[in-house]
C-alpha angles and dihedrals in degrees: 000000000000118000118197120201120199129170149129122300109277094023091113100253096148098044093040092048092049093050093043090051090050092048091050095040094236136121124273130215126184128201086193088061089051090051094047089050091052091046091050092047089053096042091241137127120246091254092050090050091047089054092046088050088060087070100026113056092183089082095059090038090057093048092047093048091052089051095050092045092052092048092050091052097047133070096192117027143146113216126188108199132132093235098026091115089058096048094042100042094170091058129105101257120219127178122197114209125194139176116255092242096052091044092052092048093048094048092043092050093047089065094198113187093229091058097069094156091071098096094135139001097264093048090049090051091052091045091052092049091048091049093047092050091045092053094042091052094045093049090047089051098042099038109007089243132129106204092195091065105108091206090081093065139079092209133020119194124187103216096185096105100021132094118235088253091055092050091049090048092053091050094047088047088054091049092050091052092044101041106025107166094009106147091311092276093133115049 
């Protein structure tokens, strides 16, 4: 079983995916990690790389190719990637929603080196909105897809007022309902 997690910046995709993979005893892959690696390699922030990707489609193509390759090589995997659901159509597709305020606080408090714009809460909120719109427009242009459209997903969870454990529990509950008896992956 492959589970793809998408969602807005600050929704908790990476931490939820990591904990979900741990709870299920499967591998975890993150397109966000791929993007942060590329940003670090180029000496850029995530927002700067997102803006560059608006003109250079090789960045998204590289991230997408890594996602597809990992999914093809794995039997059981949790992938956090904005378009993971699209590139792994047989996956269980989960979207993590979050309020703008909570997203800004989470991203600001994470203090990641590749998110240099995050000097205060309001600047972080604006950077997240710019990044979200940049990604949404790119994906619409490249693939004709709006990753924020909840209609693409099997499950949507608003993480704004939930702990990571509560989000993981909701996803596992959905998997139990959906896949009861499937290869014993979900106990």
